[in-house]
Structure formats: structure tokens, C-alpha cells
MARTI-867983 format. One line per 10 residues: their letters; for each residue y, x, z of N, C-alpha, C. Coordinates in nm, 4 decimals, m for minus. Each point is the difference from the previous one (the first is absolute). Layout:
A> Y X Z Y X Z Y X Z  ... .
END
This chain:
MQQWPFNMEL> m0.1195 0.0841 0.0000 0.1195 m0.0841 0.0000 0.1245 0.0876 0.0000  0.0976 m0.0395 m0.0816 0.1240 0.0753 m0.0086 0.0746 m0.0022 0.1327  0.0545 0.1154 0.0373 0.0743 0.0113 0.1246 0.1498 0.0027 m0.0298  0.0763 m0.0695 0.0844 0.1450 m0.0037 m0.0134 0.0634 0.0604 0.1247  0.1151 0.0633 m0.0122 0.0793 0.0214 m0.1217 m0.0648 0.1038 m0.0917  0.0422 m0.0042 m0.1288 m0.0576 0.0862 m0.1020 0.1135 0.0629 m0.0815  0.0056 0.1326 m0.0029 0.1045 0.0742 m0.0731 0.1403 m0.0421 0.0416  0.0189 m0.0236 0.1284 0.1308 m0.0439 0.0483 0.0843 0.1128 0.0595  m0.0444 0.1225 m0.0138 0.0811 0.1138 0.0431 0.0924 0.0361 m0.1168  0.1169 m0.0602 m0.0003 0.0892 0.0096 m0.1146 0.0617 0.1379 m0.0172 .
DKAVELRTAD> m0.0209 0.0875 0.0945 0.0493 0.1376 m0.0124 m0.1049 0.0927 m0.0604  m0.1100 m0.0581 m0.0484 m0.1061 0.0788 m0.0606 m0.0233 m0.0443 m0.1442  m0.0334 0.0958 m0.0838 m0.0273 m0.0296 m0.1410 m0.1371 m0.0646 m0.0145  m0.0105 m0.0929 m0.0974 m0.1271 m0.0666 m0.0298 m0.0169 m0.0031 m0.1517  m0.1224 0.0287 m0.0470 m0.0337 m0.0083 m0.1413 m0.1343 m0.0700 m0.0133  m0.0007 m0.1156 m0.0665 m0.1218 m0.0793 m0.0119 m0.0266 m0.0342 m0.1462  m0.1261 0.0048 m0.0373 m0.0446 m0.0492 m0.1302 m0.0749 m0.1296 0.0269  0.0586 m0.1125 m0.0388 m0.0589 m0.1283 0.0402 m0.1374 m0.0233 m0.0606  m0.0353 0.0724 m0.1066 m0.1344 m0.0130 m0.0553 m0.1050 0.0451 0.1009  0.0412 0.0820 0.0971 m0.0927 0.0497 0.1024 m0.0027 m0.0876 0.1248 .
IDWVTSPSPG> 0.0786 m0.1072 0.0015 0.0099 m0.0862 0.1187 m0.0763 m0.1300 m0.0238  m0.0783 m0.0417 0.0974 m0.0756 m0.1253 m0.0119 0.0923 m0.1203 0.0177  m0.0335 m0.1089 m0.0678 0.0696 m0.1265 0.0205 m0.0364 m0.0567 0.1364  0.0996 m0.0536 0.0686 m0.0185 m0.0620 0.1316 0.0273 m0.1492 m0.0129  m0.0876 m0.0825 0.0541 0.0196 m0.1445 m0.0087 0.1213 m0.0422 0.0818  0.0639 m0.1068 m0.0431 0.1141 m0.0578 0.0709 m0.0437 m0.1321 0.0621  0.0876 m0.0664 0.0754 m0.0368 m0.1305 0.0556 m0.0238 m0.1085 m0.1049  0.0421 0.0239 m0.1248 m0.0141 m0.1015 m0.1049 m0.1108 0.0391 m0.0980  m0.0939 m0.0889 m0.0288 m0.1067 0.0285 m0.0952 0.0557 0.0390 m0.1364  m0.0565 0.1040 m0.0574 0.0418 0.0441 m0.1323 0.1169 0.0955 m0.0014 .
VKRKPLEREK> 0.0584 0.0271 0.1163 0.1129 0.0927 0.0088 m0.0440 0.1246 0.0763  0.0063 0.1148 m0.0673 m0.0399 0.1264 0.0624 0.1143 0.0998 m0.0076  m0.0057 0.1009 0.0887 0.1109 0.0930 0.0110 m0.0492 0.1440 0.0140  0.0835 0.0920 m0.0453 m0.0193 0.1411 0.0263 0.1218 0.0465 0.0789  m0.0154 0.0222 0.1309 0.1151 0.0390 0.0814 0.0434 0.1434 m0.0284  0.1307 0.0188 m0.0100 0.0581 0.1323 m0.0170 0.0656 0.0452 0.1298  0.0731 m0.0896 0.0610 0.0541 0.0178 0.1353 0.0036 m0.1388 0.0627  m0.0350 m0.0079 0.1259 m0.0011 m0.1318 0.0651 0.0188 0.0176 0.1502  0.0922 m0.0806 0.0532 0.0325 0.0084 0.1422 m0.0999 m0.0777 0.0858  m0.0304 m0.1239 m0.0424 m0.0929 m0.0852 0.0741 m0.0918 m0.0709 m0.0982 .
AESGRTSSVV> m0.1015 m0.0679 0.0526 m0.0995 m0.0638 m0.0872 0.0628 m0.0997 m0.0963  0.0887 m0.0873 0.0485 0.0585 m0.1037 m0.0850 0.1496 m0.0157 0.0213  0.0659 0.1069 0.0432 0.1452 m0.0072 0.0198 0.0568 0.1404 0.0038  0.1329 0.0072 m0.0017 0.0669 0.1283 0.0084 0.0139 0.0687 m0.1346  0.0488 0.1203 0.0033 0.0231 0.0796 m0.1208 m0.1315 0.0206 m0.0744  0.0041 m0.0266 m0.1301 m0.1204 0.0095 m0.0820 0.0351 0.0410 m0.1423  m0.0827 0.0853 m0.0581 0.0007 0.0252 m0.1437 m0.1451 m0.0052 m0.0444  m0.0277 m0.0748 m0.1056 m0.1389 m0.0149 m0.0426 m0.0083 m0.0450 m0.1448  m0.1164 0.0174 m0.0576 m0.0334 m0.0579 m0.1294 m0.0842 m0.1232 0.0291  0.0394 m0.1145 m0.0563 m0.0683 m0.1265 0.0292 m0.0537 m0.0591 m0.1304 .
RYAPGSSFPH> m0.1269 m0.0392 0.0026 m0.0628 m0.0596 m0.1189 m0.0372 m0.1445 0.0280  0.0478 m0.0890 m0.0853 m0.0326 m0.1422 0.0075 m0.1022 m0.0330 m0.1082  m0.1137 m0.0535 0.0391 m0.1000 m0.0447 m0.0974 0.0521 m0.1246 m0.0707  m0.0494 m0.0302 m0.1208 0.0432 m0.1226 m0.0688 m0.0164 m0.1231 0.0888  0.1041 m0.0826 0.0052 m0.0048 m0.1225 0.0788 0.0216 0.0176 0.1485  0.0297 0.1202 0.0473 0.0178 0.0222 0.1439 0.1449 m0.0233 0.0418  0.0186 m0.0122 0.1299 0.1341 m0.0259 0.0536 0.0086 0.0520 0.1422  0.1221 0.0000 0.0522 0.0246 0.0403 0.1382 0.0806 m0.1112 0.0657  m0.0306 m0.0359 0.1238 0.0700 m0.1119 0.0641 0.1509 0.0214 0.0093  0.0718 m0.1082 0.0084 0.1444 0.0049 0.0180 0.0334 0.0845 0.1225 .
HVHDCGEEFL> 0.0972 0.0908 m0.0156 0.0375 0.0857 0.1118 0.1451 0.0433 m0.0136  0.0545 0.0475 0.1100 0.1375 0.0479 0.0070 m0.0011 0.1518 0.0101  0.0862 0.0647 m0.0773 0.0156 0.1451 0.0096 0.1174 0.0277 0.0931  m0.0315 0.0139 0.1277 0.1043 0.0189 0.0997 0.0902 0.1199 m0.0322  m0.0608 0.1056 m0.0535 0.0753 0.1233 m0.0252 0.0077 0.0364 m0.1480  m0.0291 m0.0945 m0.0882 0.0167 0.0235 m0.1424 m0.1225 0.0526 m0.0717  m0.0003 m0.0220 m0.1314 m0.1111 0.0413 m0.0858 0.0544 0.0519 m0.1328  m0.0597 0.1069 m0.0479 0.0320 0.0583 m0.1309 m0.1311 0.0189 m0.0746  m0.0062 m0.0419 m0.1267 m0.1244 0.0261 m0.0734 0.0255 0.0226 m0.1485  m0.0936 0.0718 m0.0601 0.0006 0.0294 m0.1424 m0.1348 m0.0462 m0.0546 .
VLDGVFSDDY> 0.0008 m0.0850 m0.1016 m0.1238 m0.0519 m0.0568 m0.0594 0.1055 m0.0932  m0.1221 0.0425 0.0313 m0.0647 0.1069 m0.0757 m0.0770 m0.0533 m0.1203  m0.0663 m0.1143 0.0171 m0.0694 m0.0630 m0.1121 m0.0175 m0.1487 0.0281  m0.0262 m0.0768 m0.1062 m0.0166 m0.1440 0.0148 0.1317 m0.0715 0.0236  m0.0103 m0.1202 0.0540 0.1176 m0.0816 0.0316 m0.0105 m0.0484 0.1440  0.0961 0.0382 0.0819 0.0102 m0.0421 0.1397 0.0945 m0.1200 0.0047  m0.0317 m0.0999 0.0797 0.0817 m0.1223 0.0047 0.0264 m0.0423 0.1439  0.1078 m0.0749 0.0194 0.0263 m0.0633 0.1290 0.0856 m0.1242 m0.0231  0.0586 m0.0537 0.1065 0.0792 m0.1221 m0.0085 0.1169 0.0111 m0.0965  0.0454 0.1219 m0.0283 0.1223 0.0197 m0.0771 m0.0238 0.0355 m0.1463 .
GDYPAGTYVR> m0.1248 0.0282 m0.0378 m0.0236 0.0324 m0.1401 m0.1180 0.0912 m0.0219  m0.0098 0.0493 m0.1230 m0.1073 0.0890 m0.0415 0.0587 0.1379 m0.0283  m0.0743 0.1036 0.0376 0.0484 0.1364 m0.0138 m0.1053 0.0829 m0.0736  0.0184 0.0226 m0.1290 m0.0967 0.0777 m0.0778 0.0063 0.1493 0.0335  m0.0983 0.0729 m0.0504 m0.0075 0.1441 0.0249 0.1326 0.0676 m0.0323  0.0436 0.0887 0.0902 0.1263 0.0714 m0.0160 0.1144 m0.0593 0.0783  m0.0149 m0.1243 0.0491 0.1085 m0.0668 0.0722 0.0181 0.0602 0.1391  0.1250 0.0202 0.0392 0.0349 0.0527 0.1314 0.0722 m0.1089 0.0777  m0.0451 m0.0265 0.1229 0.0541 m0.1106 0.0807 0.0339 0.0492 0.1402  0.1142 m0.0464 0.0518 0.0372 0.0241 0.1393 0.0252 m0.1343 0.0670 .
NPPLSEHAPF> m0.0798 m0.0286 0.1021 0.0163 m0.1195 0.0829 0.0528 0.0450 0.1354  0.1237 m0.0352 0.0349 0.0643 0.0543 0.1190 m0.0586 m0.0534 0.1303  0.0409 0.0568 0.1122 m0.0466 m0.0488 0.1298 0.0198 m0.1502 0.0152  m0.1000 m0.0649 0.0575 m0.0078 m0.1436 0.0260 m0.0289 m0.0824 m0.1256  m0.0283 0.0643 m0.1112 m0.0429 m0.0742 m0.1192 m0.1444 m0.0459 0.0203  m0.0389 m0.1027 m0.0757 m0.1351 m0.0536 0.0153 m0.0534 m0.0473 m0.1343  m0.1323 0.0047 m0.0139 m0.0638 m0.0476 m0.1225 m0.1498 m0.0143 0.0209  m0.0663 m0.0570 m0.1015 m0.1459 m0.0155 0.0001 m0.0512 0.0583 m0.1316  m0.0340 0.1292 m0.0039 m0.0382 0.0646 m0.1251 m0.1388 m0.0402 m0.0496  m0.0169 0.0098 m0.1325 m0.1291 m0.0312 m0.0616 m0.0039 0.0630 m0.1387 .
TENGCTIFVK> m0.1145 m0.0080 m0.0639 m0.0128 0.0455 m0.1377 m0.1028 m0.0863 m0.0713  0.0226 m0.0254 m0.1267 m0.0961 m0.0776 m0.0777 m0.1100 0.0887 m0.0580  0.0395 0.1121 m0.0568 m0.0962 0.0841 m0.0720 m0.0245 0.1355 0.0651  0.0577 0.0216 0.1179 m0.0192 0.1268 0.0691 0.1171 0.0937 m0.0201  0.0239 0.0858 0.0976 0.1094 0.0962 m0.0094 m0.0156 0.1078 0.1062  0.0766 0.1062 m0.0158 0.0071 0.1074 0.0983 0.1467 0.0337 0.0224  0.0390 0.0192 0.1253 0.1386 0.0338 0.0314 0.0060 0.1199 0.0946  0.1088 0.0737 m0.0086 0.0356 0.1027 0.0977 0.1053 m0.0637 0.0887  m0.0307 m0.0138 0.1297 0.0870 m0.0782 0.0879 0.0391 0.0794 0.1233  0.1250 m0.0199 0.0445 0.0523 0.0649 0.1187 0.0634 m0.1060 0.0895 .
LCQFQPGDDR> m0.0350 0.0021 0.1276 0.0502 m0.0977 0.0965 0.0789 0.0703 0.1103  0.0999 m0.0713 0.0523 0.0780 0.0459 0.1154 0.0655 0.1357 m0.0252  0.0623 0.0144 m0.1180 0.0646 0.1263 m0.0322 0.1385 m0.0209 m0.0602  0.0667 m0.1086 0.0408 0.1355 m0.0270 m0.0459 0.1008 0.0668 0.0933  0.1082 0.0524 m0.0589 0.1075 0.0562 0.0805 0.0804 m0.1142 0.0620  0.0573 0.0200 0.1185 0.0834 m0.1036 0.0602 0.1128 m0.0425 m0.0943  0.0162 m0.1305 m0.0182 0.1030 m0.0522 m0.0884 m0.0448 m0.0209 m0.1431  m0.1160 0.0515 m0.0359 m0.0529 m0.0166 m0.1358 m0.0740 m0.1336 m0.0046  0.0685 m0.1052 m0.0408 m0.0565 m0.1348 0.0154 0.0071 m0.0833 m0.1274  0.0051 0.0652 m0.1150 0.0094 m0.0742 m0.1258 m0.1353 m0.0063 m0.0683 .
RFVMDPNTGA> m0.0424 m0.1199 m0.0399 m0.1239 m0.0140 m0.0759 0.0296 0.0182 m0.1483  m0.0851 0.0736 m0.0677 0.0147 0.0049 m0.1445 m0.1310 0.0370 m0.0672  m0.0064 m0.0353 m0.1264 m0.1164 0.0255 m0.0844 0.0486 0.0754 m0.1225  m0.0719 0.1070 m0.0357 0.0439 0.0812 m0.1130 m0.1173 0.0359 m0.0896  0.0195 m0.0194 m0.1287 m0.0930 0.0489 m0.1002 0.0568 0.1315 m0.0518  m0.0634 0.1137 0.0319 0.0560 0.1284 m0.0438 0.0204 0.0107 m0.1497  m0.0757 m0.0781 m0.0776 0.0148 0.0060 m0.1451 0.1361 m0.0515 m0.0458  0.0657 m0.0788 0.0868 0.1328 m0.0509 m0.0336 0.1102 0.0767 0.0722  m0.0380 0.1013 0.0767 0.0975 0.0768 0.0752 0.0681 0.1064 m0.0847  0.0968 0.0661 0.0609 0.0776 0.1026 m0.0702 m0.0676 0.1357 0.0174 .
WIQHPNLDMR> m0.0929 0.0309 m0.0884 m0.0663 0.1305 0.0032 0.0994 0.1071 m0.0456  0.0011 0.1102 0.0708 0.0920 0.1101 m0.0293 m0.0799 0.1216 m0.0460  0.0356 0.0532 m0.1143 m0.0624 0.1221 m0.0502 0.0685 0.1206 0.0630  m0.0778 0.0854 0.0654 0.0571 0.1183 0.0619 0.0332 0.1031 m0.1080  0.1199 0.0577 0.0046 0.0449 0.0865 m0.1094 m0.0782 0.1297 m0.0156  m0.0530 0.0533 0.1116 m0.0656 0.1310 m0.0077 m0.1503 m0.0059 0.0242  m0.0552 m0.1211 0.0086 m0.1424 m0.0163 0.0247 m0.0566 m0.1043 m0.0943  m0.1274 0.0131 m0.0314 m0.0679 m0.1010 m0.0808 m0.0443 m0.1123 0.0939  0.0995 m0.0691 0.0579 m0.0256 m0.0996 0.1035 0.1071 m0.1084 m0.0052  m0.0421 m0.1222 0.0222 0.0953 m0.1091 0.0164 m0.0330 m0.0733 0.1296 .
SVVLHQYGIE> 0.1004 m0.0611 0.0613 m0.0162 m0.0630 0.1313 0.0730 m0.1335 0.0045  m0.0472 m0.0879 0.0861 0.0695 m0.1253 0.0254 0.0070 m0.0189 0.1513  0.1165 m0.0388 0.0484 0.0187 m0.0262 0.1432 m0.0468 m0.1421 0.0298  m0.0964 m0.0140 0.0908 m0.0487 m0.1310 0.0413 0.0814 m0.0563 0.1157  0.0454 0.0876 0.0882 0.0717 m0.0471 0.1191 0.0756 0.1162 0.0606  0.1163 m0.0309 0.0581 0.0748 0.0989 0.0751 0.0766 m0.0687 0.1116  m0.0137 0.0542 0.1208 0.0746 m0.0528 0.1141 0.0253 0.1171 0.0945  0.1277 0.0293 0.0240 0.0317 0.1176 0.0796 m0.0527 0.1236 m0.0714  m0.0696 0.0865 0.0733 m0.0564 0.1196 m0.0628 m0.1409 m0.0253 m0.0530  m0.0557 m0.1195 0.0258 m0.1326 m0.0306 m0.0534 0.0104 m0.0319 m0.1489 .
RVELHHLSSD> m0.0918 0.0542 m0.0775 0.0020 m0.0193 m0.1451 m0.1440 m0.0122 m0.0498  m0.0244 m0.1008 m0.0841 m0.1325 m0.0228 m0.0576 0.0130 0.0052 m0.1518  m0.0840 0.0794 m0.0651 0.0078 0.0173 m0.1444 m0.1392 0.0038 m0.0630  m0.0052 m0.0201 m0.1288 m0.1165 0.0331 m0.0810 0.0390 0.1158 m0.0899  m0.0876 0.0989 m0.0117 0.0206 0.1120 m0.0903 m0.1072 m0.0039 m0.1084  0.0417 0.0184 m0.1231 m0.0920 0.0064 m0.1131 0.0164 0.1367 m0.0649  m0.1048 0.0822 0.0060 0.0038 0.1338 m0.0570 m0.0870 0.0022 m0.1247  0.0526 0.0528 m0.1084 m0.0697 m0.0023 m0.1285 m0.0798 0.1270 m0.0282  0.0182 0.1041 0.0794 m0.0725 0.1249 m0.0207 m0.0034 0.0761 0.1315  m0.0558 0.1211 m0.0034 m0.0064 0.0811 0.1214 0.1412 0.0307 0.0492 .
VSLEWLEDTG> 0.0319 m0.0515 0.1182 0.1338 0.0174 0.0577 m0.0142 0.0389 0.1457  0.0788 0.0944 0.0444 0.0018 0.0409 0.1398 0.1179 m0.0664 0.0698  m0.0262 m0.0627 0.1150 0.1042 m0.0669 0.0776 0.0038 0.0572 0.1407  0.1196 0.0012 0.0587 0.0144 0.0521 0.1355 0.0956 m0.0878 0.0797  m0.0392 m0.0329 0.1232 0.0858 m0.0729 0.0928 0.0400 0.0956 0.1111  0.1270 m0.0009 0.0379 0.0503 0.0917 0.0998 m0.0242 m0.0540 0.1407  0.0303 0.0814 0.0989 m0.0291 m0.0346 0.1382 0.0841 m0.1149 0.0534  0.1127 m0.0302 m0.0654 0.0918 m0.1009 0.0526 m0.0196 m0.1375 m0.0637  m0.1170 m0.0269 m0.0587 m0.0230 m0.1298 m0.0636 m0.0285 m0.1110 0.1004  m0.0207 0.0345 0.1269 m0.0276 m0.1024 0.1013 m0.1411 m0.0538 m0.0071 .
GLEIFVLEGA> m0.0918 0.0842 m0.0448 m0.1400 m0.0422 m0.0145 m0.0298 m0.0428 m0.1422  m0.1263 0.0082 m0.0376 m0.0412 m0.0276 m0.1368 m0.1344 m0.0717 0.0001  m0.0121 m0.1002 m0.0869 m0.1265 m0.0718 m0.0156 m0.0248 m0.0227 m0.1487  m0.1219 0.0266 m0.0439 m0.0366 m0.0129 m0.1407 m0.1284 m0.0802 m0.0122  m0.0045 m0.0912 m0.0983 m0.1238 m0.0682 m0.0366 m0.0164 0.0161 m0.1505  m0.1093 0.0619 m0.0415 m0.0217 0.0289 m0.1415 m0.0555 m0.1243 m0.0695  0.0692 m0.0425 m0.1053 m0.0393 m0.1201 m0.0733 m0.0812 0.0324 m0.1249  0.0374 0.1045 m0.0714 m0.0701 0.0407 m0.1219 m0.0012 0.1517 m0.0085  m0.1014 0.0542 m0.0641 m0.0079 0.1437 m0.0178 m0.0398 0.0707 0.1275  0.0500 0.1215 0.0176 m0.0358 0.0794 0.1171 0.1101 0.0996 0.0317 .
LLNTDGTFPA> 0.0123 0.0335 0.1286 0.0956 0.0983 0.0479 m0.0756 0.1153 0.0652  0.0598 0.1166 m0.0039 m0.0637 0.1207 0.0519 0.0924 0.0681 0.0993  m0.0569 0.0414 0.1143 0.0732 0.0852 0.0922 m0.0947 0.1081 0.0514  0.0415 0.0734 0.0999 m0.0821 0.1115 0.0484 m0.1294 m0.0461 0.0657  m0.0089 m0.1285 0.0335 m0.1212 m0.0526 0.0635 m0.0994 m0.0575 m0.0999  0.0371 m0.0071 m0.1282 m0.0927 m0.0524 m0.0989 0.0639 m0.1023 m0.0921  m0.0867 m0.0764 m0.0654 0.0437 m0.1003 m0.0966 m0.0072 m0.1386 0.0612  0.1029 m0.0821 m0.0253 0.0073 m0.1340 0.0562 0.0119 m0.1011 m0.1140  m0.1110 m0.0693 m0.0317 m0.0015 m0.0948 m0.1117 0.0614 m0.1337 0.0384  0.0019 m0.0925 m0.0951 0.0513 m0.1351 0.0263 m0.0664 m0.0578 0.1242 .
GSWIRRPAGT> 0.0809 m0.0629 0.0840 m0.0486 m0.0554 0.1260 0.0217 0.0915 0.1186  0.0479 0.1217 m0.0240 0.0233 0.0926 0.1113 0.1303 m0.0324 0.0716  0.0000 0.0283 0.1295 0.1165 m0.0265 0.0853 0.0343 0.1263 0.0756  0.1265 0.0375 m0.0043 0.0480 0.1216 0.0653 0.1203 m0.0349 0.0863  m0.0007 0.0461 0.1242 0.1142 m0.0202 0.0894 0.0396 0.1336 0.0598  0.1271 0.0346 m0.0130 0.0523 0.1247 0.0544 0.1099 m0.0322 0.1008  m0.0030 0.0614 0.1190 0.0988 m0.0337 0.1022 0.1385 0.0518 m0.0334  0.0991 m0.0550 0.0665 0.1374 0.0463 m0.0155 0.0087 0.1466 0.0412  0.0901 0.0726 m0.0651 0.0196 0.1398 0.0346 m0.0927 0.0965 m0.0700  m0.0805 m0.0488 m0.0954 m0.0892 0.0879 m0.0744 0.0243 m0.0178 m0.1499 .
GYRLVSIGQS> 0.0013 0.1082 m0.0717 0.0120 m0.0070 m0.1442 m0.1367 m0.0243 m0.0626  0.0010 m0.0285 m0.1310 m0.1274 m0.0304 m0.0665 0.0139 0.0274 m0.1490  m0.1071 0.0546 m0.0576 m0.0003 0.0304 m0.1434 m0.1324 m0.0474 m0.0596  0.0074 m0.0609 m0.1175 m0.1205 m0.0417 m0.0706 0.0208 0.0122 m0.1499  m0.1118 m0.0092 m0.0716 0.0022 0.0106 m0.1453 m0.0765 m0.1174 m0.0587  0.0579 m0.0633 m0.1009 m0.0700 m0.1057 m0.0716 m0.0971 0.0631 m0.0985  m0.1223 m0.0535 m0.0059 m0.0979 0.0460 m0.0977 0.0098 m0.0928 m0.1202  0.0755 0.0413 m0.0980 0.0221 m0.0871 m0.1143 0.0815 m0.1215 0.0406  m0.0281 m0.1135 m0.0617 0.0751 m0.1223 0.0287 m0.0413 m0.0587 0.1334  0.0975 m0.0429 0.0781 m0.0284 m0.0627 0.1291 0.1109 m0.0980 0.0357 .
VFYVKTGHLI> m0.0340 m0.0959 0.0850 0.0962 m0.0955 0.0540 m0.0266 m0.0093 0.1494  0.1054 0.0065 0.0800 m0.0212 m0.0123 0.1435 0.1202 m0.0630 0.0703  m0.0314 m0.0673 0.1089 0.0974 m0.0595 0.0922 0.0432 0.1098 0.0962  0.1290 0.0061 0.0305 0.0469 0.0979 0.0987 0.1079 m0.0638 0.0876  m0.0139 0.0210 0.1295 0.0997 m0.0486 0.0974 0.0473 0.1181 0.0819  0.1325 0.0090 0.0213 0.0578 0.1062 0.0821 0.0980 m0.0605 0.0999  0.0284 0.0755 0.1041 0.1032 m0.0380 0.0960 m0.0424 m0.1016 0.1041  m0.1293 m0.0288 0.0139 m0.0460 m0.1077 0.0886 m0.0815 0.0502 0.1190  m0.0103 0.1308 0.0164 m0.0835 0.0541 0.1068 0.0796 0.0771 0.1044  0.1286 m0.0307 0.0072 0.0854 0.0672 0.0998 m0.0121 m0.0707 0.1337 .
END
């Protein structure tokens, strides 16, 4: 049985390949999870990959401290609409819904990680966002969210590119969506999750084309 808390020492680096992690059943039939960090069994700070089987659902609930998710595949649905693969959603503290899926889906979800005062709900399709081509790199990026020093982006790299984050980024979190990234610890394919604490720099290299989620400034 999984023990909690799990990976909650935010001053320590974590690197996980979710292909190596077993699915864990949830309280709802057909909904399974791969925990990346979790404070308590069914509450508190959480980051996880969640898979909904076709026709599955989760009971109506309130997100006391907010929810952020990115749809990895399929179509995720709730009281407010349908969210196809690639959709990024932020449900602020005290928001509520009853999620479900008709044909199955997988999401990358984070709970209880909103900054104080960050209380706006929004839904974004990155394909309609303002992607910016970096002038000196074979890379384009789109900003998904920004509040204070916290910043959430998607990076799309078209070839082997080396990236570096400095020590003053306020912490770094990466989830690989496509392709693979390389650092001194090895290769991290799609589905990998990397968390680096505040006050530490970080360097990685894209192996050919890759797409990844990156959040900075949230681990201070």
C-alpha cells in the first residue's frame, strides 16, 4: 500500500519516469492514478497522472485549494464542458465539479498549488494561444498562466536544443509530453516528471523534437 506523504520534501530534487510507476486505484471505479507527489491519501497538495476508463466518472466535489490540469489524451468532461487533448484548465479554490469521460482520457493534474490571490478560472487551448518563436533557439513557447513570479508554459523544441534555468527561477517543474529530454542522470521520455527546488540551477538537452510543460516560481 502506498504510504503518504510521498515526495513532499520540496527542497529536494525528484525525477520520475511514469512508465515505471504502477497505477493506483482511486475511490471511483475506472479511475486510476500514478502519484508524483502527494500530501495525504485524498487531500492536500498533489501532483499525479490520472487515467479515466471509458464511461467512468468521479463524484461531485469541491476543490478547496484549487485544481490545475492538462489533458494528455482523450476528452475530459465536467459540468462546464468538454476538454480535448491539449486543453489546459485552472479551477480556483472553492470551485466544484463532477468530472467524467465518455471514451476515456488521461490528465496531468495538480491540486492545492494556487498562489494566494490567484482565483480566476480559465480554460485554454494552446493551439489557439500566442506561440512565440525564440530568436536564437529552434524552440517556440506559449504561456499558459502567469501570476506573480509563478509562470506556466509549454515548450516545443524542433531539434537538439540545450536549455538552462538559473538558480533564481524559484523552483522548476517539468512534465514531458512528447519526445525525450536528457540530463546528467539519463534520458526522460514522454510521461517523465522532474521537480527541482528553489535555489538550484538546471540544464537539459532535447533529443530531437520534444514538447514539455514547465512551471517556475512556485516552490519558494
